[in-house]
C-alpha positions as CSV (number, residue, x, y, z in Angstrom):
1,X,0.2,0.6,-0.1
2,X,1.3,3.6,-0.5
3,X,0.2,6.6,1.3
4,X,1.8,9.1,-1.8
5,X,1.8,12.8,-1.8
6,X,3.9,14.0,-4.6
7,X,3.1,15.0,-7.5
8,X,4.5,12.9,-10.6
9,X,1.7,12.1,-12.4
10,X,3.1,13.8,-15.2
11,X,5.9,11.4,-15.6
12,X,4.8,8.3,-13.7
13,X,1.5,7.8,-14.4
14,X,0.3,8.2,-10.7
15,X,-3.0,9.4,-9.6
16,X,-2.9,13.6,-8.4
17,X,-2.3,13.9,-4.7
18,X,-2.8,13.0,-2.5
19,X,-4.0,9.4,-3.0
20,X,-3.1,6.1,-1.0
21,X,-3.4,3.0,-3.1
22,X,-3.1,-1.3,-2.8
23,X,-0.7,-2.4,-4.9
24,X,-0.4,-6.4,-5.0
25,X,2.4,-8.1,-6.7
26,X,4.1,-5.1,-4.3
27,X,5.4,-2.9,-6.9
28,X,6.0,0.8,-6.6
29,X,4.0,1.1,-10.0
30,X,1.1,2.7,-10.1
31,X,0.2,-0.4,-13.0
32,X,-0.3,-2.5,-10.0
33,X,-3.1,-0.3,-7.6
34,X,-6.0,-2.9,-7.4
35,X,-7.3,0.3,-5.6
36,X,-7.2,4.0,-5.4
37,X,-8.3,6.7,-3.9
38,X,-10.5,9.1,-6.4
39,X,-8.6,12.6,-7.8
40,X,-9.1,15.1,-5.2
41,X,-11.1,12.6,-2.2
42,X,-8.0,13.7,0.3
43,X,-7.7,16.9,1.9
44,X,-4.0,18.0,2.0
45,X,-2.4,15.4,3.9
46,X,0.8,17.2,4.7
47,X,-0.8,20.6,6.3
48,X,0.4,19.4,9.8
49,X,-2.7,17.5,10.9
50,X,-2.6,13.8,12.6
51,X,-4.4,11.2,10.5
52,X,-5.3,7.9,11.1
53,X,-4.7,5.0,8.1
54,X,-6.8,2.4,9.7
55,X,-6.7,-0.9,7.5
56,X,-9.4,-4.2,8.1
57,X,-8.2,-7.4,6.5
58,X,-10.8,-11.1,6.2
59,X,-8.1,-12.8,5.7
60,X,-10.7,-15.8,4.4
61,X,-12.0,-13.4,1.6
62,X,-8.8,-11.9,1.6
63,X,-10.6,-8.3,1.5
64,X,-9.2,-5.5,2.6
65,X,-11.2,-2.2,3.2
66,X,-9.2,1.4,4.9
67,X,-10.3,4.0,6.1
68,X,-8.3,7.5,7.1
69,X,-9.6,9.6,9.6
70,X,-8.5,12.9,10.5
71,X,-7.5,13.3,13.8
72,X,-9.6,15.4,16.5
73,X,-12.0,16.1,13.8
74,X,-14.9,13.9,13.6
75,X,-14.0,12.8,9.6
76,X,-14.0,9.5,8.4
77,X,-12.7,9.3,5.0
78,X,-13.5,6.0,3.5
79,X,-10.9,5.0,1.1
80,X,-11.7,1.6,-0.1
81,X,-12.9,-2.2,0.2
82,X,-11.0,-4.3,-2.4
83,X,-10.2,-8.2,-2.9
84,X,-6.6,-8.9,-2.6
85,X,-5.8,-12.1,-5.3
86,X,-3.3,-14.9,-4.1
87,X,-0.1,-14.9,-5.5
88,X,0.8,-17.2,-8.1
89,X,1.3,-20.8,-6.7
90,X,-0.6,-19.5,-3.5
91,X,-1.5,-22.9,-2.0
92,X,-2.3,-21.5,1.5
93,X,-0.4,-22.6,3.8
94,X,2.6,-19.7,3.1
95,X,2.5,-16.8,5.4
96,X,2.0,-13.3,3.3
97,X,2.8,-9.5,4.3
98,X,1.6,-6.4,4.4
99,X,3.5,-3.2,3.5
100,X,2.8,0.7,3.9
101,X,4.8,3.2,2.5
102,X,4.8,7.0,2.2
103,X,7.1,7.0,-1.2
104,X,6.6,5.3,-4.3
105,X,10.1,3.1,-5.3
106,X,12.1,4.2,-7.8
107,X,10.5,7.5,-7.6
108,X,12.9,10.4,-6.4
109,X,11.0,12.4,-4.2
110,X,10.2,15.2,-2.2
111,X,8.4,16.3,1.0
112,X,6.4,19.2,0.5
113,X,4.5,21.3,3.7
114,X,1.9,23.5,3.8
115,X,2.8,23.4,7.7
116,X,3.4,27.0,9.6
């Protein structure tokens, strides 16, 4: 999963920022995104407010729900609900992992903050 606040849609095929996406297999390129927040759905994530990312995963159905809470404000933003496909050759016995990143891999990124 990627939490991306860097504007790279012009050269990396990313959605306009900010966006939060789920990737599978775990690859940074947006072509592997199973779900992504739509443009304009999120507030600025670099304005100094505290955000809580909530995830709920049902291992039986391989379904992942995500939401974002603005701490101190009663704002609860649903992100997506998505089914995670089984890896090729998965026999159901291997452990699998979730990863969360604030960057998206091979691209260099800057942090732009509007916080004062």
